[in-house]
N, C-alpha and C positions, 0 to 999 in steps of 0.2 A: 610396396610399402608406402611410397610417397603419396599414392592416391588415397590410401587409407588415412594417412595423417591429414591430408587436405580435407577429406570428408569429416574427420573428427573436428578439425578447426572450424569448418563451415557450420557444422552442427552446433558447436559451442557458441560461435558468434550469433547464430540464429536464436538460440535460447537466450543469450544475453540481450539481444535486441528485443525479443518478445517480452522479457522481464521489464526492460526499460519502457516499452510502449504501455505495458500494463500499469506500471507505476504512474505514468503520465495520465492514463485514464482514471485511476483512482484519485489523483490530485484534482482532475477536472470534476469528478463526481462530488468530492468534498467541497469544491468551490461552488458547484451548483447547489449543493445542500445549503451552503452558507448564504449565497446570494438569493436564491429563489425561495427557499423555505424559511430559514431562520429569520432573516431580516424582515421578510414580508409578514411573517406570522408574529414575530416578537418585537420587530422594529429595533433590534439591538445586535450588532455584529459580535459583541463580546460573548454573547450566549453561545455562539458557534464553538469557540474554544472550550467552554465549559462542558457543552454537550459531548464533544469529541473526547475530552478527558475522562468523563464519566463512562463513555463507551470503552475506552482503553482499560479502565479499572475493571470493568465487568469481563472483558475478554481475557485479560492477563491475570486477574486476581491480584493485581498490584498497580500502583499509580504509574502514569506516564513517566514521571520523574524517576521512579525506581527502575523502570525498564530502560530508560535512557542511560542510567548509571550502569546497569547490568551489561548493556550492549556497547557501552562507552561511546554513546552518541553525544556530540557537542551540544551544548544548551541551545545554540542558535539554529540547530537543524531539526527537521521533523523526524520523529521515530520511524515513520514509513520509509524514509530514505535508506534505512538499514534493515527493514523487515524482510524476512524470507517470503517467497511467493505465496505460500499457503496462508500466511498472516495477511498479506495484501488482499487476497481473495476473500478471506474471512471478514475483514473490515469492510470490503466492498459490498459483500452480501448483506451484512448487517445494516450498512448505510442505505442500500437500495430498499430494504424492507422498511426502514425508518421513513424514508422519503415517501414511499407508497402509502404507508399507514397514516402518516401525518396529514397527507392530502385527503385521503379517503375519510378520515375521521375529523377533519377540519380542526386540527390541533392549533392552538394559537399562543401558548405560553411555553416558556423555557422548561418549567417542571414537567409539563405534559410530554414534550418532545424528548427531554432527557430520559424520562421514565421509559418511553417507547424504545429509545436507542439502547438503554441499559438492558432492557428485556431482550432485545434482539441480539445484543452481544453475548448475553448470558446463554441464550439458546444456541448460538454458534459455538461458544466455548463448550457447552455440554456435548454437542455433536463431536467436536474435536477430541474431547476427553474420552468419549465412548469408543473412538477409533484409535485410542492409544497415543494421542498427540496432546501434549501439555504445552500450550502456547508460551508460557513464561520460561520453559526450559529449552526452547529452540535456540539454536545459535543464530546470530545476526547474519544477514546476507552481506555481500560486498556493497560498499557505499555506492549509491546510485550515481553520484557525481564522478567517481572514478570510472564507473562503467561508461558513463557518457563520454568522458575524455577518451577512453580507449576506443569507443565506437567511432568518434570523430577522427581519431588518428588512423584507424584501420581504413575508414572510408577514403581519407586523403591518400593513403598508400596505394589503394586499389586504383584510384583515379590516376595517380602518377605512373603506375606500372601495371596496366591491365593485362599485358602479355604474360606476366609471371604466373597468373592463374591458369592461362591456357597451356603454358609449358609443362606444368605439373600434371 
């Protein structure tokens, strides 16, 4: 039984770590979209927030502010810090399509890029709905900051007591 519990704990920790890594990748992609695409094409960093917000509206069918209220996300924190994995992947997919098409079609204005991002998020929403998943009805995931703290703490415990893993 202890071996089974150890495996369950390791599996759970592995999933948590993968989720955290994916969240970091999504953040980097949004940063890349912001720096490389939005600024270079529109020469305005404020457009990035506007474009992302319009994408959220298309994906969830409600505003970012409404989703933050629903998931009880503090105003100073990103919605993605509380988003379940399927939403992170959906947003990532829509963002990648936006980046690709904006480059391929030489988009240079906020309205062009916004419309592309909205269209992509609507397509992703349509796919989710067809599969029985309503993005705005999903429960929030655990706060990524809490997961981060738990992973750091677990890592320190393993470093302090590596023999405990071998004993089990």
